[in-house]
C-alpha positions in Angstrom: -25.0 -20.2 -14.1 -24.4 -23.6 -12.5 -21.5 -24.3 -14.9 -20.0 -20.9 -14.1 -20.2 -21.6 -10.4 -18.5 -25.0 -10.9 -15.7 -23.3 -12.9 -15.2 -20.8 -10.1 -15.1 -23.6 -7.5 -12.7 -25.6 -9.6 -10.3 -22.7 -10.1 -10.3 -22.0 -6.4 -9.7 -25.6 -5.5 -6.7 -25.7 -7.9 -5.3 -22.5 -6.6 -5.6 -23.6 -3.0 -4.0 -26.9 -3.8 -1.2 -25.2 -5.6 -0.6 -22.8 -2.8 -0.4 -25.6 -0.3 2.2 -27.5 -2.4 4.2 -24.3 -3.2 4.2 -23.4 0.5 5.5 -26.8 1.6 7.9 -27.7 -1.3 8.7 -24.5 -3.1 8.3 -23.9 -6.8 11.0 -26.2 -8.2 10.0 -29.3 -6.2 6.3 -28.8 -6.7 4.7 -31.1 -9.4 1.5 -30.8 -11.3 0.6 -34.4 -10.3 0.7 -33.5 -6.6 -1.4 -30.4 -7.2 -3.9 -32.4 -9.2 -4.1 -35.0 -6.4 -4.7 -32.4 -3.7 -7.2 -30.4 -5.8 -9.2 -33.6 -6.7 -9.7 -32.4 -10.3 -8.8 -33.7 -13.7 -5.7 -32.6 -15.7 -8.1 -31.1 -18.3 -9.9 -29.0 -15.6 -6.6 -27.7 -14.3 -5.2 -26.8 -17.7 -8.5 -25.1 -18.6 -7.7 -22.4 -16.0 -3.9 -22.6 -15.9 -1.7 -23.6 -18.8 1.5 -24.3 -16.8 3.0 -24.5 -13.4 4.3 -20.9 -13.8 0.7 -19.7 -14.5 -0.3 -21.4 -11.3 2.4 -19.6 -9.4 1.3 -16.3 -10.9 -2.3 -17.1 -9.9 -1.3 -17.7 -6.3 0.6 -14.4 -6.2 -2.3 -12.5 -7.6 -4.6 -13.9 -4.9 -2.4 -12.9 -2.0 -3.5 -9.3 -1.6 -7.0 -9.5 -0.1 -9.4 -6.6 0.5 -11.9 -8.2 2.8 -10.1 -7.0 5.9 -9.6 -3.4 4.7 -11.8 -1.4 7.0 -12.0 2.4 6.4 -10.7 4.3 9.4 -10.5 7.9 10.4 -6.7 7.8 10.0 -5.1 6.4 6.8 -2.1 5.4 8.8 -4.3 3.2 11.0 -5.5 1.5 7.8 -1.9 0.9 6.9 -1.1 -0.5 10.3 -4.3 -2.7 10.1 -3.2 -4.1 6.7 0.2 -5.1 8.1 -1.2 -6.5 11.4 -4.0 -8.5 9.7 -1.4 -9.9 7.3 0.8 -10.9 10.2 -2.1 -12.6 11.9 -3.2 -14.5 8.8 0.1 -15.5 7.2 1.0 -18.4 9.5 -2.6 -19.9 9.0 -3.2 -19.4 5.2 -1.3 -21.4 2.7 -2.0 -18.8 0.0 0.0 -16.2 1.9 2.7 -18.7 2.9 3.1 -19.7 -0.7 3.3 -16.1 -1.8 6.1 -15.5 0.7 8.1 -18.6 -0.5 7.5 -17.8 -4.2 8.5 -14.2 -3.8 11.8 -15.3 -2.2 12.6 -17.6 -5.0 15.3 -15.6 -6.8 15.4 -17.9 -9.8 11.7 -18.5 -10.1 10.8 -14.8 -9.9 12.1 -14.4 -13.5 9.4 -16.9 -14.5 6.4 -16.0 -12.4 7.1 -12.7 -10.7 6.9 -11.7 -7.0 4.3 -10.4 -4.5 6.7 -7.7 -3.3 6.0 -5.0 -5.9 2.3 -5.2 -5.2 2.9 -4.8 -1.4 5.2 -1.8 -2.0 2.6 -0.2 -4.3 -0.1 -0.7 -1.7 2.0 0.9 1.0 3.0 3.8 -1.2 -0.6 4.6 -2.1 -1.8 4.5 1.5 1.1 6.7 2.7 0.5 9.1 -0.1 -3.1 9.5 1.0 -2.0 9.9 4.6 0.4 12.6 3.6 -2.3 14.5 1.7 -4.3 14.5 5.0 -1.4 15.8 7.0 -0.9 12.5 8.9 2.6 12.1 7.6 5.6 14.5 8.2 6.4 16.8 5.2 9.8 15.3 4.6 8.5 11.8 4.0 8.6 10.4 0.5 5.9 7.7 0.4 7.4 5.6 -2.3 10.8 5.6 -0.6 9.3 4.7 2.8 7.3 1.9 1.1 10.5 0.3 -0.2 12.3 0.7 3.2 9.3 -0.8 5.0 9.0 -3.7 2.5 12.7 -4.7 3.1 12.1 -4.6 6.9 8.9 -6.6 6.6 10.6 -9.3 4.5 13.3 -9.5 7.1 10.7 -9.8 10.0 9.0 -12.6 8.2 12.1 -14.6 7.7 13.4 -14.1 11.2 10.0 -15.0 12.7 9.9 -18.2 10.6 13.4 -19.2 11.5 13.3 -18.7 15.2 9.7 -19.2 16.1 7.9 -20.9 13.2 5.8 -17.7 12.8 4.5 -17.8 16.4 5.8 -14.4 17.3 5.1 -12.7 13.9 2.4 -10.4 15.4 4.7 -9.2 18.1 7.5 -8.6 15.6 5.2 -6.7 13.3 4.0 -4.5 16.1 7.6 -3.7 17.0 8.4 -2.8 13.4 5.5 -0.3 13.3 6.5 1.1 16.6 10.0 1.8 15.3 9.0 3.1 11.8 6.0 5.3 12.7 7.7 7.8 15.0 10.0 8.7 12.0 7.1 9.4 9.6 3.9 10.2 11.5 2.8 13.6 12.7 3.0 13.6 16.6 -0.7 14.3 17.0 -1.5 11.3 14.8 1.1 9.0 16.3 -0.4 9.0 19.8 -3.8 7.8 18.3 -2.5 4.8 16.4 -3.2 1.3 17.7 -0.2 -0.9 17.0 -0.7 -3.6 19.7 0.3 -7.1 18.8 -3.3 -8.3 18.9 -4.5 -5.5 16.5 -4.7 -7.9 13.5 -6.7 -10.4 15.4 -9.2 -7.8 16.6 -9.6 -6.3 13.1 -10.3 -9.8 11.6 -12.8 -10.5 14.4 -14.5 -7.1 13.7 -14.8 -7.9 10.0 -16.1 -11.4 10.6 -18.7 -10.2 13.1 -19.9 -7.5 10.7 -20.4 -10.2 8.0 -22.7 -12.2 10.3 -24.9 -9.2 11.2 -28.2 -9.1 9.2 -28.5 -6.1 7.0 -31.4 -4.7 8.9 -29.4 -4.9 12.2 -26.4 -3.3 10.5 -28.4 -0.3 9.3 -30.2 0.2 12.6 
């Protein structure tokens, strides 16, 4: 058991170090030597988990969709908003997410290690499909098509925020994006109930973290 725990910790340390290097330097300029130095592990330990730099990039991309902040809500559209707003809140602060953004935008590297974009489009499409089945989405909406349109807009929002504000206004830009998209797809009775405020992501994250610190007996009372 102790050996398994060490292996899990080592793998995580390598991924976090790789994410930090990829986020700062990009894939082409990143070196295994720098990743090893940051992770504080041996070359053998790294290659036990990842046999190449491309495998490291793939590992980082696979880690970037987290479920710990996915809180079930009465409205599936609110869950979609929450996913986007928590991502906007976390992205500037988490190298794993920053690395995924930079790797996904690497047009040459994507042929080697892939991209995070298809996973985000699939997640959006599945949530919108569930919302449509519940009557939250207007009948004419095609979830997969909306997911692709939203993905393109979201990518643009990220790049503009990084370029003009070093991510400082990402939560406000994400809020504005939802406020422009939702009236075109949401049923009116649902639209007025959605919380798209710029601080929505921060509040959801705080809610989840508070729940995780509540003892089980108190949570069930």
